[in-house]
C-alpha positions in Angstrom: 126.8 126.2 2.9 128.4 128.1 0.2 125.6 126.1 -1.7 122.8 128.4 -2.6 120.3 125.9 -1.9 121.7 125.4 1.1 119.7 126.9 3.0 116.2 125.1 1.4 115.7 122.5 4.3 116.4 124.6 7.5 116.5 121.7 9.6 119.4 119.5 7.9 120.8 123.2 7.3 120.9 123.7 11.9 122.1 119.9 11.8 125.6 120.9 9.0 126.3 124.7 11.4 126.1 122.5 14.5 128.3 120.3 13.3 130.6 123.2 11.9 131.3 124.3 15.0 132.0 121.0 16.6 134.9 121.4 14.0 136.4 124.4 14.5 136.3 123.4 18.4 138.9 121.5 18.0 140.6 122.4 14.6 140.8 125.8 15.9 142.3 125.7 19.1 144.9 123.7 18.3 146.3 125.9 15.1 145.9 129.3 17.9 148.1 126.9 19.2 150.5 126.1 17.1 150.9 129.7 15.5 151.2 131.1 19.4 154.0 128.4 19.3 155.9 130.2 16.8 155.4 133.9 17.6 157.2 132.7 21.1 160.0 131.3 19.7 160.2 134.3 17.2 159.7 136.6 20.4 162.9 134.4 22.2 165.4 135.0 19.5 165.0 138.6 19.9 165.0 139.2 23.2 167.3 140.9 24.8 167.7 141.5 28.7 165.3 140.1 32.0 162.6 142.4 30.7 162.5 141.0 27.2 162.5 137.2 29.3 159.9 137.9 31.7 157.5 139.0 28.4 158.8 135.5 27.0 158.2 133.8 30.6 155.0 135.2 30.5 153.5 133.9 27.0 155.0 130.3 27.4 152.9 130.2 30.5 149.7 132.0 28.4 150.8 128.8 25.8 151.3 126.1 28.4 147.5 126.8 29.9 146.6 126.2 26.0 148.0 123.3 25.7 146.8 121.6 29.0 143.1 122.7 28.5 143.8 121.1 24.7 145.1 118.1 26.4 141.8 117.5 28.2 139.5 118.3 25.6 141.5 115.0 24.1 140.2 113.2 27.0 136.8 113.7 25.6 136.7 110.4 22.8 133.6 108.9 23.3 131.0 108.1 21.1 128.6 110.8 22.5 131.3 113.5 24.4 130.5 115.8 21.5 127.3 116.2 22.2 124.7 119.0 23.9 123.5 117.2 27.2 120.5 117.6 29.3 121.0 116.9 32.4 118.4 116.8 35.2 118.0 116.9 39.0 116.3 115.3 41.7 116.1 115.2 45.5 116.8 111.9 47.6 116.3 111.6 51.2 116.2 114.2 53.0 113.1 116.4 52.5 112.6 120.3 52.4 115.9 120.8 52.6 116.7 118.2 49.4 114.1 120.7 47.6 116.8 123.1 48.1 120.1 121.7 48.2 118.6 120.3 44.6 117.6 124.1 43.4 120.8 124.7 44.4 123.1 122.6 42.5 120.5 123.6 39.1 122.1 126.9 39.9 125.9 125.8 40.6 125.6 123.9 36.8 123.2 126.9 35.5 126.1 129.1 36.7 129.1 126.9 35.0 127.3 126.7 31.8 127.1 130.6 31.4 129.9 130.5 31.9 131.3 128.2 29.5 129.3 130.1 27.1 126.8 127.0 26.2 123.2 127.8 25.5 120.8 127.3 28.0 117.2 126.3 27.9 114.4 124.9 30.5 112.3 121.9 29.5 111.2 121.8 33.2 111.3 122.9 36.5 109.0 121.0 39.2 109.1 123.7 42.3 108.2 122.3 45.8 105.4 124.4 47.1 107.4 124.6 50.7 111.0 125.9 49.2 113.1 124.7 46.7 112.2 121.7 43.1 110.8 118.4 43.8 112.7 118.2 39.7 114.6 119.8 37.4 116.0 118.8 33.4 117.9 122.0 31.4 119.4 121.4 28.1 123.4 122.8 28.5 123.7 123.3 24.5 127.7 123.6 22.5 130.7 121.3 21.8 131.8 118.3 24.1 129.1 119.8 26.7 128.1 115.6 27.4 132.2 115.3 27.2 132.3 118.1 30.3 128.8 116.8 32.2 129.1 112.9 32.3 131.3 113.4 35.0 128.7 114.5 37.5 125.9 112.0 37.4 125.3 110.5 40.9 124.3 111.4 44.5 126.0 115.0 45.4 125.4 115.1 49.3 124.7 118.4 51.9 126.0 118.8 55.4 124.6 122.1 56.4 123.6 124.2 59.6 119.4 124.2 58.2 118.1 127.3 57.0 114.1 125.3 57.9 115.2 124.4 61.5 114.9 127.0 64.1 117.5 125.1 66.7 119.6 125.9 63.9 120.6 122.2 64.0 123.2 120.5 60.5 121.6 118.3 58.3 122.1 116.5 55.4 120.9 116.8 52.3 121.4 114.5 48.8 120.0 115.2 45.5 121.2 113.2 42.6 122.0 114.1 38.9 121.5 112.5 35.9 123.5 114.1 32.2 122.4 112.3 28.7 123.4 113.3 25.7 121.0 115.8 23.4 120.6 113.7 20.2 119.2 114.5 17.0 116.1 112.9 15.8 118.1 110.9 13.4 119.5 108.8 16.4 119.0 105.1 15.7 118.0 103.8 19.4 114.9 101.8 18.5 111.9 102.3 20.2 108.6 100.7 19.0 105.2 102.6 19.5 103.5 99.9 21.9 106.5 100.2 24.1 105.3 103.9 25.1 102.5 105.4 26.8 102.3 109.6 26.2 100.4 111.2 28.5 99.6 114.3 28.0 98.6 117.4 31.3 98.8 120.8 32.4 101.8 122.7 33.2 102.3 123.2 36.1 103.6 127.1 37.8 101.9 130.1 38.9 97.8 130.4 36.6 96.2 132.0 34.3 99.2 131.5 31.8 98.3 129.7 28.1 100.8 127.1 29.4 98.1 126.3 32.6 95.4 126.6 31.2 96.0 123.8 28.2 97.8 120.5 28.6 100.4 121.3 27.0 102.8 119.1 28.8 103.5 115.6 28.4 104.5 112.9 29.9 106.1 109.8 27.7 106.5 106.2 30.1 109.2 103.4 28.3 107.4 100.1 29.5 109.9 98.3 29.4 112.3 100.1 30.6 110.0 102.0 33.4 112.0 104.9 32.5 110.2 108.7 31.8 110.6 111.7 30.4 108.5 114.8 30.7 108.6 118.4 29.2 106.5 121.3 30.2 108.5 123.9 29.0 106.8 124.8 25.7 103.6 126.2 25.0 103.0 123.2 22.6 102.2 120.0 22.7 103.5 118.4 20.0 107.1 120.7 21.0 106.6 119.4 24.6 106.7 115.5 23.1 109.4 116.4 20.3 111.4 117.2 23.5 110.4 114.5 25.5 111.2 112.2 22.7 114.6 113.2 23.1 114.9 113.2 26.5 113.7 109.8 26.2 116.1 108.9 23.8 118.9 109.7 25.8 117.9 108.5 29.1 117.5 104.8 27.2 121.5 105.6 26.0 122.4 106.3 29.2 120.8 102.9 30.6 123.0 101.2 28.3 125.5 102.6 29.2 125.3 102.1 32.5 124.7 98.2 31.3 127.4 98.5 30.1 129.9 100.0 32.4 130.0 98.5 35.5 131.8 101.2 37.8 128.5 103.2 36.6 126.1 100.5 37.7 127.7 100.1 40.5 127.5 104.0 41.8 124.1 104.1 41.6 123.7 100.8 43.9 121.6 97.6 43.0 118.1 99.7 44.0 119.8 103.4 42.3 118.7 104.7 46.3 119.8 109.2 46.6 121.1 108.6 49.8 123.6 107.8 52.0 126.4 105.9 51.1 125.9 106.3 47.8 127.1 109.8 47.0 130.1 110.9 44.8 130.7 114.1 46.2 130.4 115.6 49.5 129.4 118.9 50.4 130.6 120.7 54.1 129.3 123.8 54.9 129.1 123.1 58.6 131.2 122.5 60.4 133.7 123.3 58.6 134.2 123.9 54.6 135.2 122.0 52.5 133.7 119.9 48.5 135.5 116.5 48.4 134.8 114.5 45.4 134.5 110.7 46.1 136.2 108.7 42.5 139.4 111.3 42.7 139.8 112.8 46.3 139.6 116.1 44.8 139.3 118.3 47.0 139.3 122.4 48.0 138.3 124.7 50.9 136.6 127.2 48.3 132.8 126.4 48.9 130.9 129.2 47.7 133.2 129.3 44.5 132.2 125.7 44.1 128.4 126.2 44.8 128.8 129.6 41.8 129.6 126.8 38.9 133.7 126.5 40.0 133.7 122.9 38.7 136.2 122.3 36.3 138.8 121.1 38.4 136.5 118.4 39.5 135.2 117.5 36.1 138.8 117.4 34.6 140.1 115.0 38.1 137.0 113.0 36.6 138.1 112.8 33.4 141.7 112.0 33.9 141.6 109.8 35.8 138.4 107.8 33.6 141.4 108.0 31.3 143.8 106.8 33.1 141.8 103.6 33.8 141.4 103.6 30.0 144.4 103.8 28.5 
């Protein structure tokens, strides 16, 4: 990076900077922990009386929390766990209820990403006329975004008193979350041009904007698998096509993962239905309050906090269980 010609190729320079961020995200916390342990040991040697010992205990407790977090990161050793992620949400059985539930999940992951310091980019959001969303895709960029969020892949089930039901009856809604790693353009996933159907269309949303007057949105279908990727957020058709190709590569990679991973194949079932019996997590707002992960047994009664993005306990429980199976 100290080379004067480093920025002459901006695309390659950006890749190097991103690689440096990933390396620092791994090495710097360990260096900080090592220094902290040394300082705590020195503080303990100099401690005099209960007040000083209480201070040492507080420092050690903080170091233990940092060590647990770093141990947590070691669980993310998959080939692409360090990558950024593209997260998609699609409503399932339940009509407008599920469209609303999908928008609630999108907010939950957005809030989680903001707290964790990740960068966010909207790829596509298709609103439902009556409320909620028909589907949405967002890019969550930063070290290990995919490693964290792959635990969220699957069907999420909500039970609540419906805000759309005049009789205030309890309804069950479903929405599916899919997460794929975001790849660089040079990732080796073979896609033949003859296998692609590329369509352009006008972006959705309110009229009168540039994106709504031109066919800038792009939808790409991989004919052999039926996998579809679409992007409509950018003004440029060229940029939408590039992002759609990135998503397609990620989806095809995920499909290969599913073929290799019997547990995930079973998770979606033979038909991949977004309905009862296929959920990975239940969110119950009525008649009691509880969020429970079907796979790990992790649960909490703090439903509002979870829906506001506090999902780290569920992510960690899944990764610990997954690591245990693979060790």
